[in-house]
DSSP file (Angstrom, degrees, kcal/mol; ACC not computed):
  #  RESIDUE AA STRUCTURE BP1 BP2  ACC     N-H-->O    O-->H-N    N-H-->O    O-->H-N    TCO  KAPPA ALPHA  PHI   PSI    X-CA   Y-CA   Z-CA
    1    1 A X     >        0   0    0      0, 0.0     4,-2.3     0, 0.0     5,-0.2   0.000 360.0 360.0 360.0 -50.1  -25.8 -183.1  -58.4
    2    2 A X  H  >  +     0   0    0      1,-0.2     4,-2.7     2,-0.2     5,-0.2   0.907 360.0  51.4 -65.2 -41.3  -27.3 -186.4  -57.1
    3    3 A X  H  > S+     0   0    0      2,-0.2     4,-2.3     1,-0.2    -1,-0.2   0.900 110.8  48.3 -62.3 -41.3  -24.7 -186.7  -54.3
    4    4 A X  H  > S+     0   0    0      2,-0.2     4,-2.2     1,-0.2    -1,-0.2   0.916 112.0  49.1 -64.7 -43.4  -25.4 -183.1  -53.2
    5    5 A X  H  X S+     0   0    0     -4,-2.3     4,-2.4     1,-0.2    -2,-0.2   0.921 112.6  47.4 -62.7 -44.8  -29.2 -183.8  -53.2
    6    6 A X  H  X S+     0   0    0     -4,-2.7     4,-2.6     1,-0.2    -1,-0.2   0.885 109.9  54.1 -63.7 -39.0  -28.7 -187.0  -51.2
    7    7 A X  H  X S+     0   0    0     -4,-2.3     4,-2.2     2,-0.2    -2,-0.2   0.912 110.0  45.9 -62.0 -43.9  -26.4 -185.2  -48.8
    8    8 A X  H  X S+     0   0    0     -4,-2.2     4,-2.5     2,-0.2     5,-0.2   0.918 113.1  50.5 -64.4 -44.0  -29.0 -182.5  -48.1
    9    9 A X  H  X S+     0   0    0     -4,-2.4     4,-2.3     1,-0.2    -2,-0.2   0.907 111.6  47.1 -61.6 -43.0  -31.8 -185.2  -47.7
   10   10 A X  H  X S+     0   0    0     -4,-2.6     4,-2.7     2,-0.2    -1,-0.2   0.905 110.9  52.5 -66.0 -41.6  -29.7 -187.2  -45.2
   11   11 A X  H  X S+     0   0    0     -4,-2.2     4,-2.2    -5,-0.2    -2,-0.2   0.940 111.7  45.5 -59.6 -48.7  -28.8 -184.1  -43.2
   12   12 A X  H  X S+     0   0    0     -4,-2.5     4,-2.1     1,-0.2    -1,-0.2   0.908 113.3  50.1 -61.5 -43.2  -32.5 -183.1  -42.9
   13   13 A X  H  X S+     0   0    0     -4,-2.3     4,-1.7    -5,-0.2    -2,-0.2   0.915 110.1  49.6 -63.2 -44.1  -33.5 -186.6  -42.0
   14   14 A X  H  < S+     0   0    0     -4,-2.7    -1,-0.2     1,-0.2    -2,-0.2   0.911 112.3  47.7 -63.2 -41.8  -30.8 -186.9  -39.3
   15   15 A X  H >< S+     0   0    0     -4,-2.2     3,-0.7     1,-0.2    -1,-0.2   0.851 113.0  48.8 -68.6 -33.7  -31.8 -183.5  -37.8
   16   16 A X  H 3< S+     0   0    0     -4,-2.1    -1,-0.2     1,-0.2    -2,-0.2   0.781 116.1  43.1 -74.4 -26.7  -35.5 -184.5  -37.8
   17   17 A X  T 3< S+     0   0    0     -4,-1.7    -1,-0.2    -5,-0.2    -2,-0.2   0.120  82.6 148.0-105.7  20.1  -34.8 -187.9  -36.2
   18   18 A X    <   -     0   0    0     -3,-0.7    -3,-0.1     1,-0.1     6,-0.0  -0.188  51.6-135.4 -56.7 145.0  -32.4 -186.7  -33.6
   19   19 A X  S    S+     0   0    0      1,-0.0     2,-0.8     2,-0.0    -1,-0.1   0.669  86.6  90.2 -75.6 -15.5  -32.3 -188.6  -30.3
   20   20 A X        +     0   0    0      1,-0.2    -2,-0.1     4,-0.0    -1,-0.0  -0.738  52.7 178.3 -84.7 110.6  -32.3 -185.2  -28.5
   21   21 A X    >   +     0   0    0     -2,-0.8     3,-1.0     2,-0.1    -1,-0.2   0.766  50.2  96.7 -83.7 -26.7  -35.9 -184.3  -27.9
   22   22 A X  T 3  S-     0   0    0      1,-0.3    -2,-0.0     2,-0.1    70,-0.0  -0.391 100.6  -6.5 -68.6 137.7  -35.1 -181.0  -26.1
   23   23 A X  T >> S+     0   0    0     -2,-0.1     3,-1.0     1,-0.1     4,-0.7   0.816  76.9 166.4  54.1  38.3  -35.2 -177.8  -28.0
   24   24 A X  H X>  +     0   0    0     -3,-1.0     3,-1.3     1,-0.3     4,-1.1   0.850  68.0  60.3 -56.5 -40.1  -35.6 -179.7  -31.4
   25   25 A X  H 34 S+     0   0    0      1,-0.3     3,-0.4     2,-0.2    -1,-0.3   0.855 101.2  55.8 -59.2 -31.4  -36.6 -176.5  -33.3
   26   26 A X  H <4 S+     0   0    0     -3,-1.0    -1,-0.3     1,-0.2    -2,-0.2   0.697 103.2  56.0 -73.8 -17.6  -33.2 -175.0  -32.5
   27   27 A X  H << S+     0   0    0     -3,-1.3     2,-1.4    -4,-0.7    -1,-0.2   0.757  89.8  79.8 -80.2 -25.6  -31.4 -178.0  -34.0
   28   28 A X    ><  -     0   0    0     -4,-1.1     3,-2.1    -3,-0.4     6,-0.5  -0.636  57.5-179.3 -90.2  87.4  -33.1 -177.6  -37.3
   29   29 A X  T 3  S+     0   0    0     -2,-1.4    -1,-0.2     1,-0.3    -4,-0.0   0.621  76.6  65.4 -64.4 -12.7  -31.1 -174.8  -38.9
   30   30 A X  T 3  S+     0   0    0     -3,-0.1     2,-0.3     4,-0.0    -1,-0.3   0.367  91.1  77.6 -91.9   4.4  -33.3 -174.9  -42.0
   31   31 A X  S X  S-     0   0    0     -3,-2.1     3,-1.4    -6,-0.2     4,-0.4  -0.883  84.7-124.2-115.1 149.9  -36.3 -173.7  -40.1
   32   32 A X  G >> S+     0   0    0     -2,-0.3     3,-1.5     1,-0.3     4,-0.6   0.798 105.7  68.8 -61.7 -31.1  -37.0 -170.1  -39.1
   33   33 A X  G >4 S+     0   0    0      1,-0.3     3,-0.6     2,-0.2    -1,-0.3   0.783  88.1  67.1 -59.9 -27.0  -37.4 -171.1  -35.4
   34   34 A X  G <4 S+     0   0    0     -3,-1.4    -1,-0.3    -6,-0.5    -2,-0.2   0.824 105.7  41.0 -61.2 -31.1  -33.7 -171.9  -35.3
   35   35 A X  G <4 S+     0   0    0     -3,-1.5     2,-0.3    -4,-0.4    -1,-0.2   0.485  93.3  99.0-100.8  -5.2  -32.9 -168.2  -35.8
   36   36 A X    <<  -     0   0    0     -4,-0.6     2,-0.4    -3,-0.6    -3,-0.0  -0.633  55.9-157.7 -85.0 142.4  -35.5 -166.7  -33.5
   37   37 A X        -     0   0    0     -2,-0.3     4,-0.1     2,-0.1    54,-0.1  -0.931  18.6-150.7-121.4 144.8  -34.5 -165.6  -30.0
   38   38 A X  S    S+     0   0    0     -2,-0.4     2,-0.3    52,-0.2    84,-0.0   0.004  80.4  54.1 -98.8  26.5  -36.7 -165.1  -26.9
   39   39 A X  S    S-     0   0    0     83,-0.1     2,-1.3    82,-0.0    83,-0.1  -0.898 103.8 -73.0-149.1 175.2  -34.5 -162.4  -25.5
   40   40 A X     >  -     0   0    0     81,-0.7     4,-1.9    -2,-0.3     5,-0.2  -0.624  42.5-175.4 -79.1  94.0  -32.8 -159.1  -26.4
   41   41 A X  H  > S+     0   0    0     -2,-1.3     4,-2.5     1,-0.2    -1,-0.2   0.843  81.3  55.8 -62.3 -36.0  -30.1 -160.2  -28.8
   42   42 A X  H  > S+     0   0    0      2,-0.2     4,-2.2     1,-0.2    -1,-0.2   0.920 107.3  48.6 -63.5 -43.7  -28.7 -156.7  -29.1
   43   43 A X  H  > S+     0   0    0      1,-0.2     4,-2.1     2,-0.2    -1,-0.2   0.878 111.6  50.5 -64.7 -36.9  -28.2 -156.5  -25.3
   44   44 A X  H  X S+     0   0    0     -4,-1.9     4,-2.6    77,-0.2    -2,-0.2   0.918 108.9  50.9 -66.5 -43.0  -26.5 -159.9  -25.3
   45   45 A X  H  X S+     0   0    0     -4,-2.5     4,-2.2     1,-0.2    -2,-0.2   0.901 110.7  49.7 -60.4 -40.7  -24.2 -158.8  -28.1
   46   46 A X  H  X S+     0   0    0     -4,-2.2     4,-1.1     2,-0.2    -1,-0.2   0.901 110.4  50.1 -65.5 -40.5  -23.3 -155.6  -26.1
   47   47 A X  H >< S+     0   0    0     -4,-2.1     3,-0.6     1,-0.2     4,-0.4   0.932 111.9  47.4 -62.5 -45.6  -22.6 -157.7  -23.1
   48   48 A X  H >< S+     0   0    0     -4,-2.6     3,-1.2     1,-0.2    -2,-0.2   0.879 109.5  54.0 -63.1 -38.2  -20.3 -160.1  -25.0
   49   49 A X  H 3< S+     0   0    0     -4,-2.2    -1,-0.2     1,-0.2    -2,-0.2   0.728  97.4  66.5 -68.9 -22.2  -18.5 -157.1  -26.6
   50   50 A X  T << S+     0   0    0     -4,-1.1     2,-0.5    -3,-0.6    -1,-0.2   0.611  77.3  98.1 -76.4 -11.3  -17.8 -155.7  -23.1
   51   51 A X  S <  S-     0   0    0     -3,-1.2     6,-0.0    -4,-0.4    33,-0.0  -0.677  86.1-114.4 -79.4 121.1  -15.5 -158.6  -22.3
   52   52 A X    >   -     0   0    0     -2,-0.5     3,-1.8     1,-0.1    -1,-0.1  -0.214  17.3-124.4 -56.6 143.8  -11.9 -157.5  -23.0
   53   53 A X  T 3  S+     0   0    0      1,-0.3    18,-0.6    -4,-0.1    -1,-0.1   0.758 110.0  54.7 -61.9 -26.0  -10.2 -159.4  -25.8
   54   54 A X  T 3  S+     0   0    0     16,-0.1    -1,-0.3    17,-0.1     2,-0.2   0.446  86.1 107.1 -89.1   1.6   -7.3 -160.4  -23.6
   55   55 A X  S <  S-     0   0    0     -3,-1.8     2,-0.4    28,-0.0    17,-0.3  -0.552  71.9-126.7 -79.2 141.9   -9.7 -162.1  -21.0
   56   56 A X        -     0   0    0     -2,-0.2    27,-2.5    25,-0.2    28,-1.8  -0.759  37.1-161.5 -83.3 134.3   -9.9 -165.9  -20.8
   57   57 A X  E     -ab  73  84A   0     15,-2.7    17,-3.1    -2,-0.4     2,-0.5  -0.952  27.1-162.1-130.6 138.6  -13.5 -166.8  -21.1
   58   58 A X  E     +ab  74  85A   0     26,-2.4    28,-2.5    -2,-0.4     2,-0.3  -0.982  32.4 178.3-109.6 124.5  -15.8 -169.7  -20.3
   59   59 A X  E     -ab  75  86A   0     15,-2.8    17,-3.0    -2,-0.5    28,-0.2  -0.934  34.5-101.6-134.5 150.4  -19.0 -169.4  -22.3
   60   60 A X    >>  -     0   0    0     26,-1.9     3,-1.9    -2,-0.3     4,-1.0  -0.342  49.3-102.8 -60.5 150.1  -22.3 -171.2  -22.9
   61   61 A X  H >> S+     0   0    0     33,-0.6     3,-0.6    15,-0.3     4,-0.6   0.822 119.0  56.2 -49.1 -42.5  -22.3 -173.0  -26.2
   62   62 A X  H 34 S+     0   0    0      1,-0.2    -1,-0.3    30,-0.2     4,-0.2   0.758 110.4  46.4 -65.5 -20.2  -24.4 -170.4  -28.1
   63   63 A X  H X4 S+     0   0    0     -3,-1.9     3,-1.2    23,-0.1     4,-0.5   0.661  88.2  86.2 -94.2 -17.2  -21.9 -167.6  -27.2
   64   64 A X  H X< S+     0   0    0     -4,-1.0     3,-1.8    -3,-0.6    -1,-0.1   0.893  86.2  53.0 -54.7 -47.2  -18.7 -169.5  -28.1
   65   65 A X  G >< S+     0   0    0     -4,-0.6     3,-0.6     1,-0.3    -1,-0.3   0.779 107.6  53.8 -61.4 -23.2  -18.8 -168.5  -31.9
   66   66 A X  G <  S+     0   0    0     -3,-1.2    -1,-0.3     1,-0.2    -2,-0.2   0.504 109.3  48.4 -86.9  -4.3  -19.1 -164.8  -30.9
   67   67 A X  G X   +     0   0    0     -3,-1.8     3,-2.0    -4,-0.5    -1,-0.2   0.124  67.4 119.8-121.3  19.9  -16.1 -164.9  -28.6
   68   68 A X  T <   +     0   0    0     -3,-0.6    -1,-0.1     1,-0.3    -2,-0.1   0.658  62.6  74.8 -65.8 -15.1  -13.5 -166.6  -30.9
   69   69 A X  T 3  S+     0   0    0     -3,-0.2     2,-0.4     3,-0.0    -1,-0.3   0.671  76.7  95.5 -70.5 -13.2  -11.2 -163.5  -30.6
   70   70 A X  S <  S-     0   0    0     -3,-2.0     3,-0.2     1,-0.1   -16,-0.1  -0.644  71.1-147.0 -80.7 130.8  -10.3 -164.6  -27.1
   71   71 A X  S    S+     0   0    0    -18,-0.6     2,-0.8    -2,-0.4    -1,-0.1   0.926  92.4  42.6 -65.0 -45.6   -7.1 -166.7  -26.9
   72   72 A X  S    S+     0   0    0    -17,-0.3   -15,-2.7     9,-0.1     2,-0.5  -0.859  76.6 161.3-105.4 100.9   -8.3 -168.8  -24.0
   73   73 A X  E     -a   57   0A   0     -2,-0.8     2,-0.4   -17,-0.2   -15,-0.2  -0.982  12.7-176.5-124.9 126.1  -11.9 -169.7  -24.7
   74   74 A X  E     -a   58   0A   0    -17,-3.1   -15,-2.8    -2,-0.5     2,-0.6  -0.918  28.0-121.7-121.7 146.4  -13.7 -172.6  -23.0
   75   75 A X  E >   -a   59   0A   0     -2,-0.4     3,-2.2   -17,-0.2   -15,-0.2  -0.800  54.4 -86.3 -87.4 121.6  -17.2 -174.0  -23.5
   76   76 A X  T 3  S+     0   0    0    -17,-3.0   -15,-0.3    -2,-0.6     3,-0.1  -0.381 115.3  43.6 -58.9 134.2  -19.0 -173.9  -20.1
   77   77 A X  T 3  S+     0   0    0     18,-0.1     2,-0.5   -17,-0.1    -1,-0.3  -0.928 101.9  83.2 -92.7   8.6  -19.0 -175.9  -17.8
   78   78 A X    <   +     0   0    0     -3,-2.2   -19,-0.1     1,-0.2    -4,-0.1  -0.669  49.1 164.4 -74.3 123.7  -15.3 -176.1  -18.4
   79   79 A X    >   +     0   0    0     -2,-0.5     3,-2.2     1,-0.1    -1,-0.2   0.770  10.5 151.6-107.9 -41.5  -13.8 -173.1  -16.5
   80   80 A X  T 3  S-     0   0    0      1,-0.3    -1,-0.1     2,-0.0   -22,-0.1  -0.195  81.6 -13.4  45.6-114.3  -10.1 -174.0  -16.4
   81   81 A X  T 3  S+     0   0    0    -24,-0.1    -1,-0.3     2,-0.0   -25,-0.2  -0.044  93.4 152.2-106.9  30.0   -8.2 -170.6  -16.2
   82   82 A X    <   -     0   0    0     -3,-2.2   -25,-0.2     1,-0.1     3,-0.1  -0.331  34.9-166.9 -67.1 141.0  -11.1 -168.3  -17.2
   83   83 A X  S    S+     0   0    0    -27,-2.5    45,-2.8     1,-0.2     2,-0.3   0.624  79.7  29.9 -92.5 -21.8  -11.2 -164.7  -16.0
   84   84 A X  E     -bC  57 127A   0    -28,-1.8   -26,-2.4    43,-0.2     2,-0.4  -0.980  62.4-157.4-140.4 148.6  -14.9 -164.4  -17.0
   85   85 A X  E     -bC  58 126A   0     41,-2.4    41,-3.1    -2,-0.3     2,-0.5  -0.996  10.9-172.8-126.4 125.6  -17.9 -166.7  -17.3
   86   86 A X  E     -bC  59 125A   0    -28,-2.5   -26,-1.9    -2,-0.4     2,-0.4  -0.978   8.5-169.1-122.8 122.5  -20.7 -165.7  -19.6
   87   87 A X  E     - C   0 124A   0     37,-2.6    37,-1.7    -2,-0.5     2,-0.8  -0.893  24.1-131.5-118.1 139.2  -23.9 -167.8  -19.5
   88   88 A X  E     - C   0 123A   0     -2,-0.4     3,-0.5    35,-0.2    35,-0.3  -0.784  22.4-173.0 -84.1 111.7  -26.9 -167.9  -21.8
   89   89 A X  S    S+     0   0    0     33,-1.2    34,-0.2    -2,-0.8    -1,-0.1   0.640  80.0  40.1 -85.0 -14.5  -29.8 -167.8  -19.4
   90   90 A X  S    S+     0   0    0     32,-0.8     2,-0.3     2,-0.1   -52,-0.2   0.145 100.5  81.4-123.1  20.1  -32.6 -168.4  -21.9
   91   91 A X  S    S-     0   0    0     -3,-0.5     2,-0.3    31,-0.1   -54,-0.0  -0.784  96.2 -83.4-114.5 163.7  -31.0 -171.0  -24.2
   92   92 A X        -     0   0    0     -2,-0.3     2,-1.4     1,-0.1   -30,-0.2  -0.528  43.0-131.4 -66.2 129.6  -30.7 -174.7  -23.7
   93   93 A X    >   -     0   0    0     -2,-0.3     3,-2.4    -4,-0.1    -1,-0.1  -0.163  35.1-151.0 -84.8  46.6  -27.7 -175.2  -21.4
   94   94 A X  T 3  S+     0   0    0     -2,-1.4   -33,-0.6     1,-0.3     3,-0.1  -0.289  74.6  23.4 -52.2 134.2  -26.0 -178.0  -23.4
   95   95 A X  T 3  S+     0   0    0    -34,-0.1    -1,-0.3   -18,-0.1     2,-0.1  -0.964 119.0  65.9 -94.4   6.9  -24.2 -180.1  -22.2
   96   96 A X  S <  S-     0   0    0     -3,-2.4     2,-0.2     1,-0.1    -3,-0.1  -0.402  83.5-110.3 -85.0 163.5  -25.8 -179.7  -18.8
   97   97 A X     >  -     0   0    0     -2,-0.1     4,-2.4     1,-0.1     5,-0.2  -0.502  34.3-109.8 -79.7 163.0  -29.4 -180.4  -17.8
   98   98 A X  H  > S+     0   0    0      1,-0.2     4,-2.4     2,-0.2     5,-0.2   0.905 119.9  50.8 -60.6 -42.0  -31.5 -177.4  -17.0
   99   99 A X  H  > S+     0   0    0      2,-0.2     4,-2.1     1,-0.2    -1,-0.2   0.933 111.0  47.3 -63.2 -46.9  -31.5 -178.3  -13.3
  100  100 A X  H  > S+     0   0    0      1,-0.2     4,-2.6     2,-0.2    -1,-0.2   0.888 111.5  52.3 -61.4 -39.3  -27.7 -178.6  -13.2
  101  101 A X  H  X S+     0   0    0     -4,-2.4     4,-2.7     2,-0.2     5,-0.2   0.938 109.9  47.1 -63.6 -46.8  -27.3 -175.3  -15.0
  102  102 A X  H  X S+     0   0    0     -4,-2.4     4,-2.2     1,-0.2    -1,-0.2   0.877 112.4  50.4 -63.5 -37.3  -29.6 -173.4  -12.6
  103  103 A X  H  X S+     0   0    0     -4,-2.1     4,-2.2     2,-0.2    -1,-0.2   0.936 113.0  46.0 -64.5 -46.6  -27.8 -174.9   -9.6
  104  104 A X  H  X S+     0   0    0     -4,-2.6     4,-2.2     2,-0.2    -2,-0.2   0.897 112.2  50.6 -64.6 -40.7  -24.4 -173.9  -11.1
  105  105 A X  H  X S+     0   0    0     -4,-2.7     4,-2.0     1,-0.2    -1,-0.2   0.901 110.6  49.3 -64.6 -40.9  -25.6 -170.4  -11.9
  106  106 A X  H  X S+     0   0    0     -4,-2.2     4,-1.3    -5,-0.2    -1,-0.2   0.892 109.5  52.5 -64.5 -39.7  -26.9 -170.0   -8.4
  107  107 A X  H  < S+     0   0    0     -4,-2.2     4,-0.4     1,-0.2     3,-0.3   0.899 108.8  50.0 -62.8 -40.9  -23.6 -171.2   -7.0
  108  108 A X  H >< S+     0   0    0     -4,-2.2     3,-0.9     1,-0.2    -1,-0.2   0.890 106.8  55.2 -64.8 -38.7  -21.8 -168.6   -9.1
  109  109 A X  H 3< S+     0   0    0     -4,-2.0    -1,-0.2     1,-0.2     7,-0.2   0.804 116.8  36.7 -62.9 -29.6  -24.1 -165.9   -7.9
  110  110 A X  T 3< S+     0   0    0     -4,-1.3    -1,-0.2    -3,-0.3    -2,-0.2   0.292  92.4 117.1-107.1   7.9  -23.2 -166.7   -4.3
  111  111 A X    <   -     0   0    0     -3,-0.9    -3,-0.0    -4,-0.4     3,-0.0  -0.483  57.1-149.8 -78.5 145.3  -19.5 -167.6   -4.8
  112  112 A X  S    S+     0   0    0     -2,-0.2    -1,-0.1     1,-0.2     3,-0.1   0.539  99.4  57.1 -85.6  -8.0  -16.8 -165.6   -3.1
  113  113 A X  S    S+     0   0    0      1,-0.1    16,-3.1    15,-0.1     2,-0.4   0.629 107.1  48.5 -95.8 -17.3  -14.5 -166.4   -6.1
  114  114 A X  E     -D  128   0A   0     14,-0.2     2,-0.4    -6,-0.2    14,-0.2  -0.968  66.7-156.9-128.7 142.7  -16.8 -165.0   -8.8
  115  115 A X  E     -D  127   0A   0     12,-2.9    12,-2.5    -2,-0.4     2,-0.6  -0.961  24.6-120.7-119.4 131.6  -18.6 -161.6   -8.9
  116  116 A X  E     +D  126   0A   0     -2,-0.4    10,-0.2    10,-0.2     3,-0.1  -0.596  38.4 170.6 -67.6 115.6  -21.7 -160.8  -11.0
  117  117 A X  E     -     0   0A   0      8,-2.7     2,-0.3    -2,-0.6     9,-0.2   0.834  57.4  -1.8 -97.8 -40.4  -20.5 -158.1  -13.2
  118  118 A X  E     -D  125   0A   0      7,-1.6     7,-3.3     2,-0.0    -1,-0.4  -0.998  55.4-174.1-155.9 148.7  -23.3 -157.6  -15.7
  119  119 A X  E     +D  124   0A   0     -2,-0.3     2,-0.3     5,-0.2     5,-0.2  -0.997   9.7 163.8-146.3 143.2  -26.7 -159.1  -16.5
  120  120 A X  E >   -D  123   0A   0      3,-2.6     3,-1.4    -2,-0.3     2,-1.2  -0.885  55.6 -61.7-145.8 179.1  -29.2 -158.6  -19.3
  121  121 A X  T 3  S+     0   0    0     -2,-0.3   -81,-0.7     1,-0.2   -77,-0.2  -0.535 127.0   9.5 -68.7  98.9  -32.2 -160.3  -20.8
  122  122 A X  T 3  S+     0   0    0     -2,-1.2   -33,-1.2     1,-0.2   -32,-0.8   0.248 122.4  53.3 118.5 -13.1  -30.6 -163.5  -22.0
  123  123 A X  E <   -CD  88 120A   0     -3,-1.4    -3,-2.6   -35,-0.3     2,-0.3  -0.993  50.7-159.8-153.1 157.6  -27.1 -163.5  -20.5
  124  124 A X  E     -CD  87 119A   0    -37,-1.7   -37,-2.6    -2,-0.3     2,-0.5  -0.998  11.6-155.0-139.6 138.4  -25.2 -163.1  -17.3
  125  125 A X  E     -CD  86 118A   0     -7,-3.3    -8,-2.7    -2,-0.3    -7,-1.6  -0.959   8.9-172.9-120.0 124.5  -21.5 -162.2  -16.9
  126  126 A X  E     -CD  85 116A   0    -41,-3.1   -41,-2.4    -2,-0.5     2,-0.4  -0.902   8.1-154.6-113.3 144.7  -19.3 -163.1  -13.9
  127  127 A X  E     -CD  84 115A   0    -12,-2.5   -12,-2.9    -2,-0.4   -43,-0.2  -0.926  26.5-108.3-116.1 144.3  -15.7 -162.0  -13.3
  128  128 A X  E     - D   0 114A   0    -45,-2.8     2,-0.5    -2,-0.4   -14,-0.2  -0.490  33.5-119.7 -68.7 135.0  -13.1 -163.8  -11.3
  129  129 A X        -     0   0    0    -16,-3.1     3,-0.1    -2,-0.2    -1,-0.1  -0.677  23.0-160.9 -78.2 123.9  -12.4 -162.1   -7.9
  130  130 A X  S    S+     0   0    0     -2,-0.5     2,-0.5     1,-0.2    -1,-0.2   0.894  73.1  26.4 -77.1 -42.0   -8.7 -161.2   -8.0
  131  131 A X  S    S-     0   0    0      2,-0.0     2,-0.3   -18,-0.0    -1,-0.2  -0.985  73.0-147.0-129.2 128.2   -8.1 -160.7   -4.3
  132  132 A X              0   0    0     -2,-0.5   -19,-0.1    -3,-0.1   -20,-0.0  -0.681 360.0 360.0 -91.9 144.1  -10.2 -162.4   -1.5
  133  133 A X              0   0    0     -2,-0.3    -1,-0.1     0, 0.0    -2,-0.0   0.498 360.0 360.0 -67.5 360.0  -10.8 -160.6    1.8
C-alpha cells in the first residue's frame, strides 16, 4: 500500500516538474486537459483507418498507438521504407520543433516523391509516389 502510494506521488511530481515546458497539460495524464483535443478526433480516426493494413507507415507520435496493426511502423520523422506518412497537424510535433515540423510538412506538400492523399482537421496523409514522370 505505502509503496503504491509513494509510486503515484513520485509519478505526479515528476510530471509536474518536467523539464519540457511545451504542452505541459498534455503530459499530465491525470488531468482532463490530457484527453481533450482541439480537432475533429472522429475525422482523424477515419483518416487513420483508411490506411491499408499492409502499408508501411511513418506517423506522428500521437498516432503511433492507433496504427500498431501495421507491420512496418515508424515514428515520424523516421521515414525509412514507409509507403505513407500521417502527421498530426494540431498536436505537438515531438521530437521536432514546431518550426522544423512546419518546414518538413511544407516540403512533403511540394515533393515529387510524396502525394497529399487526404487531409482533415488535425491530420494529413501523404502517399509515396510509385512512378515518377
